[in-house]
C-alpha positions in Angstrom: 45.6 296.8 62.1 44.7 298.3 58.4 47.4 296.7 56.7 46.5 293.2 58.1 42.9 293.8 57.5 43.5 294.5 53.8 45.3 291.2 53.4 42.9 288.7 55.7 39.6 287.3 55.1 38.1 288.0 58.2 38.4 290.1 61.4 39.9 287.3 63.5 42.7 286.4 60.6 43.4 290.6 60.8 43.6 290.5 64.6 45.9 287.4 64.5 48.0 288.8 61.8 48.3 292.2 63.6 49.6 290.7 66.8 52.2 288.8 64.7 53.2 292.0 63.0 53.3 293.8 66.4 55.6 291.0 67.7 57.8 291.0 64.9 58.4 295.0 65.6 59.0 294.3 69.0 61.3 291.6 68.3 63.2 293.7 65.6 62.7 297.2 67.6 66.8 297.1 67.5 66.8 297.4 63.7 64.6 300.8 63.9 66.4 303.8 62.6 65.0 306.4 64.6 66.1 309.3 61.6 63.2 307.5 59.5 59.6 307.5 59.8 58.0 304.9 62.0 54.7 304.5 59.9 56.5 302.9 57.1 58.9 300.9 58.9 55.9 299.7 60.8 53.8 299.2 57.5 56.7 297.1 55.6 56.9 294.9 58.6 53.0 294.1 58.5 53.0 293.9 54.6 55.8 291.2 55.2 54.1 289.1 57.7 50.8 289.1 55.3 53.3 287.6 53.0 54.6 285.0 55.4 50.9 284.3 56.2 50.3 283.8 52.3 53.4 281.4 52.1 52.3 279.6 55.0 48.8 279.0 53.6 50.7 278.2 50.0 52.7 275.6 51.4 50.0 273.5 53.5 46.6 273.9 51.9 45.0 271.4 54.0 45.6 273.5 57.2 44.7 276.9 55.7 42.0 276.5 53.1 41.7 279.2 50.2 38.3 280.5 50.8 35.9 280.0 47.5 33.8 283.3 46.7 31.2 283.7 44.2 30.5 287.6 43.6 27.3 287.0 41.9 25.7 285.4 45.2 27.4 287.7 47.4 27.6 291.0 46.0 24.0 291.4 44.8 22.2 293.8 47.2 19.2 296.0 46.7 19.5 299.0 44.2 17.4 301.7 46.3 19.9 300.7 49.5 22.9 301.6 47.3 23.5 305.4 47.2 27.3 305.7 46.0 30.4 303.9 45.6 32.6 304.3 48.7 35.5 302.9 50.4 33.4 300.6 52.4 32.0 299.0 49.3 35.4 298.7 47.8 36.9 297.3 50.8 34.3 294.7 51.0 34.7 293.8 47.6 38.4 293.1 48.2 37.6 291.2 51.1 35.5 289.0 49.1 38.5 287.8 46.7 40.3 284.6 47.1 43.3 285.0 49.2 45.9 284.7 46.4 43.9 287.2 44.3 43.8 289.5 47.6 47.6 289.4 48.0 48.5 290.3 44.4 46.0 293.0 43.9 47.1 294.5 47.5 50.6 294.4 46.6 50.3 295.5 42.8 47.7 298.3 43.4 47.7 299.5 47.1 51.5 298.9 47.9 52.8 299.8 44.4 54.9 297.0 43.9 55.7 296.1 39.9 54.5 292.3 39.0 58.0 291.1 38.9 58.6 292.3 42.9 55.1 290.8 43.4 56.3 287.6 42.0 59.7 287.4 44.1 57.6 288.0 47.2 54.9 285.3 46.7 57.2 282.9 45.1 55.4 282.7 42.0 56.1 283.4 38.1 55.4 287.0 36.8 53.1 285.6 34.6 50.7 284.4 37.5 51.1 287.8 39.4 49.4 289.3 36.4 47.0 286.5 35.7 46.0 286.8 39.5 45.7 290.5 39.0 43.6 290.2 36.1 41.4 287.8 37.9 40.9 289.8 41.1 40.0 292.8 38.8 37.4 290.9 37.2 36.1 289.7 40.5 36.0 293.1 41.5 34.5 294.9 38.7 31.7 292.1 38.9 30.8 292.6 42.7 31.1 296.3 42.1 28.8 296.5 39.0 25.7 296.7 41.0 27.1 299.5 43.2 28.5 301.3 40.3 25.4 301.0 37.9 23.5 302.6 40.9 25.9 305.1 41.5 26.5 306.3 37.9 23.0 306.7 37.0 22.1 309.0 40.1 
């Protein structure tokens, strides 16, 4: 479920994507090599399911509308409430990214793929992958700036 939640906007989408991943795992169980570790195999299927979902959204934008997010409106919190920059803050900021930016960011940073590989997986140009990554990085910096400011001044 953690892989699915990294690539999904909300809990319902993450659950749906996790269910889809489990169905794919069950249907491809014969292809699993017991000599290899199960977790990476499972993770690969979950990532590929997320990529498939991204392609569906990209192909039919009227059915799947990409969420717009304005970091300045949602990332503002009271400075006295913020005690430190932690994984929860970062995950929340990543969830706030537009779907295409989140996909590129996760594949490049979290999964460790090169921009060329990300571009191939998502059927976009390498330049688009780099541009989406830069946009995601800028959005995250903006979203985490209030948290980071408080954390570094403590």
